[in-house]
KOLROLUM-652690 format. One record per residue (C-alpha): residue number from 1; x, y, z. Coordinates in steps of 0.5 Angstrom, whole numbers, always signed. Layout:
N
<rec><num>NUM</num><X>X</X><Y>Y</Y><Z>Z</Z></rec>
...
END
This chain:
105
<rec><num>1</num><X>-73</X><Y>-36</Y><Z>+152</Z></rec>
<rec><num>2</num><X>-67</X><Y>-33</Y><Z>+149</Z></rec>
<rec><num>3</num><X>-68</X><Y>-26</Y><Z>+146</Z></rec>
<rec><num>4</num><X>-63</X><Y>-22</Y><Z>+141</Z></rec>
<rec><num>5</num><X>-60</X><Y>-16</Y><Z>+144</Z></rec>
<rec><num>6</num><X>-62</X><Y>-10</Y><Z>+141</Z></rec>
<rec><num>7</num><X>-55</X><Y>-9</Y><Z>+137</Z></rec>
<rec><num>8</num><X>-55</X><Y>-16</Y><Z>+135</Z></rec>
<rec><num>9</num><X>-63</X><Y>-15</Y><Z>+132</Z></rec>
<rec><num>10</num><X>-61</X><Y>-9</Y><Z>+128</Z></rec>
<rec><num>11</num><X>-55</X><Y>-13</Y><Z>+125</Z></rec>
<rec><num>12</num><X>-59</X><Y>-19</Y><Z>+123</Z></rec>
<rec><num>13</num><X>-65</X><Y>-15</Y><Z>+120</Z></rec>
<rec><num>14</num><X>-59</X><Y>-11</Y><Z>+116</Z></rec>
<rec><num>15</num><X>-56</X><Y>-17</Y><Z>+114</Z></rec>
<rec><num>16</num><X>-63</X><Y>-20</Y><Z>+112</Z></rec>
<rec><num>17</num><X>-65</X><Y>-13</Y><Z>+108</Z></rec>
<rec><num>18</num><X>-58</X><Y>-13</Y><Z>+104</Z></rec>
<rec><num>19</num><X>-59</X><Y>-21</Y><Z>+102</Z></rec>
<rec><num>20</num><X>-66</X><Y>-19</Y><Z>+100</Z></rec>
<rec><num>21</num><X>-64</X><Y>-13</Y><Z>+96</Z></rec>
<rec><num>22</num><X>-58</X><Y>-17</Y><Z>+92</Z></rec>
<rec><num>23</num><X>-60</X><Y>-19</Y><Z>+85</Z></rec>
<rec><num>24</num><X>-60</X><Y>-26</Y><Z>+83</Z></rec>
<rec><num>25</num><X>-55</X><Y>-24</Y><Z>+77</Z></rec>
<rec><num>26</num><X>-50</X><Y>-22</Y><Z>+83</Z></rec>
<rec><num>27</num><X>-52</X><Y>-28</Y><Z>+87</Z></rec>
<rec><num>28</num><X>-50</X><Y>-33</Y><Z>+82</Z></rec>
<rec><num>29</num><X>-45</X><Y>-32</Y><Z>+78</Z></rec>
<rec><num>30</num><X>-47</X><Y>-38</Y><Z>+73</Z></rec>
<rec><num>31</num><X>-54</X><Y>-36</Y><Z>+73</Z></rec>
<rec><num>32</num><X>-53</X><Y>-34</Y><Z>+65</Z></rec>
<rec><num>33</num><X>-50</X><Y>-40</Y><Z>+64</Z></rec>
<rec><num>34</num><X>-55</X><Y>-44</Y><Z>+67</Z></rec>
<rec><num>35</num><X>-61</X><Y>-41</Y><Z>+64</Z></rec>
<rec><num>36</num><X>-57</X><Y>-42</Y><Z>+57</Z></rec>
<rec><num>37</num><X>-56</X><Y>-49</Y><Z>+58</Z></rec>
<rec><num>38</num><X>-64</X><Y>-50</Y><Z>+58</Z></rec>
<rec><num>39</num><X>-63</X><Y>-48</Y><Z>+51</Z></rec>
<rec><num>40</num><X>-58</X><Y>-53</Y><Z>+49</Z></rec>
<rec><num>41</num><X>-63</X><Y>-59</Y><Z>+47</Z></rec>
<rec><num>42</num><X>-65</X><Y>-55</Y><Z>+41</Z></rec>
<rec><num>43</num><X>-60</X><Y>-49</Y><Z>+40</Z></rec>
<rec><num>44</num><X>-54</X><Y>-54</Y><Z>+42</Z></rec>
<rec><num>45</num><X>-48</X><Y>-53</Y><Z>+47</Z></rec>
<rec><num>46</num><X>-47</X><Y>-46</Y><Z>+48</Z></rec>
<rec><num>47</num><X>-51</X><Y>-44</Y><Z>+43</Z></rec>
<rec><num>48</num><X>-48</X><Y>-48</Y><Z>+37</Z></rec>
<rec><num>49</num><X>-53</X><Y>-52</Y><Z>+33</Z></rec>
<rec><num>50</num><X>-52</X><Y>-58</Y><Z>+29</Z></rec>
<rec><num>51</num><X>-59</X><Y>-58</Y><Z>+27</Z></rec>
<rec><num>52</num><X>-64</X><Y>-54</Y><Z>+23</Z></rec>
<rec><num>53</num><X>-65</X><Y>-50</Y><Z>+29</Z></rec>
<rec><num>54</num><X>-61</X><Y>-43</Y><Z>+29</Z></rec>
<rec><num>55</num><X>-55</X><Y>-42</Y><Z>+33</Z></rec>
<rec><num>56</num><X>-55</X><Y>-37</Y><Z>+38</Z></rec>
<rec><num>57</num><X>-47</X><Y>-37</Y><Z>+39</Z></rec>
<rec><num>58</num><X>-44</X><Y>-30</Y><Z>+37</Z></rec>
<rec><num>59</num><X>-51</X><Y>-27</Y><Z>+35</Z></rec>
<rec><num>60</num><X>-51</X><Y>-20</Y><Z>+38</Z></rec>
<rec><num>61</num><X>-55</X><Y>-19</Y><Z>+45</Z></rec>
<rec><num>62</num><X>-60</X><Y>-14</Y><Z>+42</Z></rec>
<rec><num>63</num><X>-62</X><Y>-19</Y><Z>+36</Z></rec>
<rec><num>64</num><X>-64</X><Y>-25</Y><Z>+41</Z></rec>
<rec><num>65</num><X>-67</X><Y>-20</Y><Z>+46</Z></rec>
<rec><num>66</num><X>-72</X><Y>-17</Y><Z>+41</Z></rec>
<rec><num>67</num><X>-73</X><Y>-24</Y><Z>+38</Z></rec>
<rec><num>68</num><X>-75</X><Y>-27</Y><Z>+45</Z></rec>
<rec><num>69</num><X>-80</X><Y>-21</Y><Z>+46</Z></rec>
<rec><num>70</num><X>-83</X><Y>-22</Y><Z>+39</Z></rec>
<rec><num>71</num><X>-84</X><Y>-30</Y><Z>+41</Z></rec>
<rec><num>72</num><X>-87</X><Y>-28</Y><Z>+47</Z></rec>
<rec><num>73</num><X>-92</X><Y>-23</Y><Z>+44</Z></rec>
<rec><num>74</num><X>-94</X><Y>-27</Y><Z>+39</Z></rec>
<rec><num>75</num><X>-90</X><Y>-23</Y><Z>+33</Z></rec>
<rec><num>76</num><X>-86</X><Y>-29</Y><Z>+31</Z></rec>
<rec><num>77</num><X>-89</X><Y>-36</Y><Z>+29</Z></rec>
<rec><num>78</num><X>-87</X><Y>-41</Y><Z>+34</Z></rec>
<rec><num>79</num><X>-88</X><Y>-49</Y><Z>+36</Z></rec>
<rec><num>80</num><X>-85</X><Y>-48</Y><Z>+43</Z></rec>
<rec><num>81</num><X>-81</X><Y>-41</Y><Z>+43</Z></rec>
<rec><num>82</num><X>-87</X><Y>-37</Y><Z>+45</Z></rec>
<rec><num>83</num><X>-88</X><Y>-41</Y><Z>+51</Z></rec>
<rec><num>84</num><X>-81</X><Y>-41</Y><Z>+53</Z></rec>
<rec><num>85</num><X>-80</X><Y>-34</Y><Z>+52</Z></rec>
<rec><num>86</num><X>-86</X><Y>-33</Y><Z>+57</Z></rec>
<rec><num>87</num><X>-82</X><Y>-37</Y><Z>+62</Z></rec>
<rec><num>88</num><X>-76</X><Y>-32</Y><Z>+63</Z></rec>
<rec><num>89</num><X>-76</X><Y>-25</Y><Z>+66</Z></rec>
<rec><num>90</num><X>-73</X><Y>-19</Y><Z>+62</Z></rec>
<rec><num>91</num><X>-67</X><Y>-19</Y><Z>+66</Z></rec>
<rec><num>92</num><X>-66</X><Y>-27</Y><Z>+65</Z></rec>
<rec><num>93</num><X>-67</X><Y>-26</Y><Z>+57</Z></rec>
<rec><num>94</num><X>-62</X><Y>-21</Y><Z>+57</Z></rec>
<rec><num>95</num><X>-57</X><Y>-25</Y><Z>+61</Z></rec>
<rec><num>96</num><X>-58</X><Y>-31</Y><Z>+56</Z></rec>
<rec><num>97</num><X>-58</X><Y>-26</Y><Z>+50</Z></rec>
<rec><num>98</num><X>-51</X><Y>-23</Y><Z>+53</Z></rec>
<rec><num>99</num><X>-48</X><Y>-30</Y><Z>+55</Z></rec>
<rec><num>100</num><X>-50</X><Y>-33</Y><Z>+48</Z></rec>
<rec><num>101</num><X>-47</X><Y>-26</Y><Z>+44</Z></rec>
<rec><num>102</num><X>-40</X><Y>-28</Y><Z>+48</Z></rec>
<rec><num>103</num><X>-40</X><Y>-35</Y><Z>+45</Z></rec>
<rec><num>104</num><X>-35</X><Y>-36</Y><Z>+39</Z></rec>
<rec><num>105</num><X>-39</X><Y>-38</Y><Z>+33</Z></rec>
END
């Protein structure tokens, strides 16, 4: 049986802890864009709607975050947004809101 030497074991454990502590936003530089892509079916590519659904491009992040919280908490009427809002963490919601805020109108 091949056992790691104590120094190698400590190094391996340290690397595992460092990886575990890395937030998803740091680990995937495209996470915001990828999460926002799920909104394209209704809100258009990069948040530019071509239908009756409101565009998200250029909307201040704090406005989008508040609306998502209101959908999640049932304060805003919705057909599907209340379910979608519950599927995102607060961190993910903030990433998506910031992504759309940076998109040109």
